N, C-alpha and C positions, 0 to 999 in steps of 0.2 A: 503494497497500499502505499508504505514512505518511497519504494523506487517512482512508482507511478504520477505521480506529487509533485514529485523531484520532479518528472516529465515536463511535464503539465505545466511548470513555475520557469522554467528551458523554455519548456514553444514559445510560451506567454515573451519569456523577453525580446525572443528573437525575433516576433511581428512587429515589436515595438519598436523596437529597434529599426526594424525595415521599416516602417511605414514613417519616417520622417525620411529616409535616407530614399525611396521608395513616391518624393513630391513632386511632379511638374514645377524646380521653380521659375517662378515669378520673371518680366528679363528687368532687371535694373536696369538705367542710365544716368551718367550723370552726368553734369555738362563741364564737369573739369578734375580734374585724379583727383585730387585729396579723399572728395566723394565719394567718387569709387572707393579709394581706396575704410572710407569709412565704413562704409555699408559689405565689404569686405571681411575687414575684420572687424562690424559687428555682428555680421552673422559666422564665423568660428569658417568664411569660408566655403559658403553652404551656400553660397547666391556669390558670385564673386561679380564684382560690378563691374561698368563698361562704362565711358568718360568718350566726352565728342572731342576735347581736345587736345590737341601735345600736350605735355608739357611745360616742351619746349615751346610754343607762344604764348600771349598775352589775351588773352577772355577779355578782356578791354576793345580793341575792335576786330573778334573774328566776326567772320560771315561763313555765314551755314554752308556745306556742301551737299550735292540732295542729294547724297548717302546719308547723311545728316536726317535729315527732313525725314529719307525713307524711318533713320534707328528710334523716330521721333517719332512715328507714326503705331508701330513695332512693339514701340511697350508697352511695357504693362505700370509702370508710374517712372515717372525724370524730376533727381533730384537738381533743384540746383541753387544759386544763394540771389541776387534778383536781377534783376533790370540794369542798376548801377556796378553789377558786377556781369552780368551777362546780357547784355542790348537787346542784343539776336538772335536772344529767349524768346524775350516780349514777342512777338505778333504770332509766333507760332503757339505758341504754350497757350491765347486768349483761347482761343479757337476750343479746345480741351481743358481746362481746369478739370476735371474727376482725375485727373492722371495722375498729374503733376503738383509739387513739396515747393515753396519756394522758401527758403530760410531763414531767409529775413525778415520773412512775413509772419514770421511764429510769434503770435501774441505775447508772450513772456523770458524772448530774448533777449535778450538783456545786450544793446548798442554800447559801440562810442563811435560817438561825432568828431570828425577828424578837425586836426587841432586842441580837442581835449576831449586828451586820453584818461582822467582824471571820472571825469565823469559815466559811471555808467548808470543809466537814463535805466533798469528798469521796472520801476510800472508809470514814467510817461510814452504816451504812444509815439508812435518815431513812425506811424503811415501819414503820406504824402510828401518824405521827403526822403529818400533816402537817400539821393543822391551827395544830401550830407554824411552821412553815414558808411565807415571801413565795411567795407566790407569784406572781409576776411574772414568771419567767428569762425574757420575754421580751426586757426591757431589758438584759440577760448576756451580752457580749461569749465569753463562752463557754460562756455555752449556748447560744444559737445557737444555737451550728456545730455542741452536739452535737447540738440537737434539731433541727436540716438535716441531717446526718446517718442518723438513725434517718425522722422522714418519707422522703429519700429515698430512701431503705431501704423504705419496704412502697409509694412506686412503683413502684418493679422487686418489688415482691413481685408488684401487681397484670398488670403490658405485662414480663417478664423477656425478648422481644426488644427491647427497649428501653434498659438494663443500662449498655451502652456513654454512652449519649446522657446520663441523667440524670446519669452519676456526672461525666461531663462539667461537664456543666449542675453538684456541686455543686463542683465548683471551680473554677467559674469565681466562682462565688459568696464563699466562703470566700476566694478572692483581695480578690477585693473589699471584703469586708468586716472584712481582714486595711490595705488601704487609710484606710477607713471611719476605721477603728479609730483609728490615725496618725494620723491633720487630727485629730480631734478632739479626744484626748491634745491634742493641740499648743495647739487653739483653749482647752479648759479649763481651758488647767495653769495660763493666772495665774488663775484660784478656785479654786486644790485649798485655800487655809485662809479662804478666807469664810465662815465656816458663813451657815447657815438656818432653816428650819421648813417643813419640807412636814404639807400637810392630814391625811396618812395613813400610813403605815408600808408605802409600795409599792415606792417606789424604791430598796429596798438593793442592786440587779446594780448597773444605773446608774451608783450615787455610788457601786461597788467597782470597776469597772471602769475608772473614772474619777479617781480619788482625789479624789471630791469629798466636803465638810466638813458633811452635818451634824448638824444643834445638840440635833432633835425631832424630835416628827407631834406634835398634838393628837388622836390616834388611828390608833388599830393595828387593830380594825375602823370601814373606813368607814358600817360599819349604828347601828355605837356612836357616841351625841355623847360628845365630849368630856367630858375631866370639869371641877369645880373647880379643884381644885387644880393638875392641869395651864392650864389658864389659868391661875391667874398666875401658875403660872409661866413661863408662854411671857414673859405678859407685864413679868415682871418684868424679865428676858431683853433683851425690846427697849425697858425703859424702863434697862436698862444699857447701848444697843446696840451687844450681843453681833454682834447681829446688823439687818443695814438691810431686811430678804428676808422674804415668807413666799410657800409655792405653794397656791396652792388649784385644786380642779379643776372643770373642766369640768360632768361627772357628779353635783357633787352642790352645795347649795345653801349657800353662802359668804357669808352675813348677818352668822354669828358673824365669822370671818374682816375682813369690812370693815370691822365698827365698830371690832374688837380699832386694825389698821388706819389707821383715824379717832384714833383717841389716842394714838398711836404714836408716830403719822406712818413709820409703813413702805409699803414698797413691797408688794405686789398683783403676784405676778410667777406662770404661772398652767401647770401642766404637763397639756398628757394625752396617759394612757402609750396609750389606748385609737383613740388621733385618729383623730380626725372628722372631718378636712379631711382625708386625705388621701387624692392618689387610686388606687385600686388594680387599679398596673401593677406594668411587669418594675423600675421604682425603687422600689418603693411600700415597702419595710419596710427599706428606705436611707433615707427622704424622714423615718417617723417617726420617725426616731430624731438624724437633719439638729436635726428637731423643737427633740427632747430636748433638746437641746445647743445650741440655740441659747438654751429657752427659758432656759436654768440667763447662758449668757452674759449674756443681754439685762438681765438683775435684780437677776443682782450683779458688774459686773464698775462 
């Protein structure tokens, strides 16, 4: 009798374990690679997030290709940030609002306005002025938790029979995220008071998450060249020894920063918010954030 009960229990376990594996996973496509990394990590690799824009390119001035339009039409869920980051998606996605998730529009998403790094409007509505808001929310510890919860709810909507499984995955993701945040907070603590300049104002969420000290940026909008007054002001700060580090980005041509570094003998670090070399697997999102922390540490230590 005990043998038969053991066999039944084993069979029940096998059936339940296969029930998840046998599911037809939804087709989830993101505008940019970091959001695809988030989907893949959140679901522990069960759903491999796809993305439209090659991470070597900037989403700010991207133009949809016919293959992108087909991918959007064939998707079960489209994840993007907002029209301030991906203006090319506003028109096609307004035609089908039921299967797209604009993360910056989530009602409880804490946002930071450009030029106001200490302002986190957790209770203020930010509808109607998203172009004044830093859209790089995937770099923020608090922001990514809210994004992960929203994505989980959408996945449950698509596959309600997997609700318990998806919520377990969310808990696992958030637990790992908390542990990573603690480790990186310790790693970055020694450089919290070391100033730096960035190419464009796109790191407020990461800086706020870890208490980093940005002195300024060359431009708010990477599509606009830095003004002569801005360059002169930064040059003076570098000459005064306020920092030994300026950060460039692989998505943008950096000749101007190279000339400035040569003139002032400062170090150029590289920040890659889109994860060009990050592998899209279950560890992908965490590796993206780890690499950001390493970039800051190596230039500022």
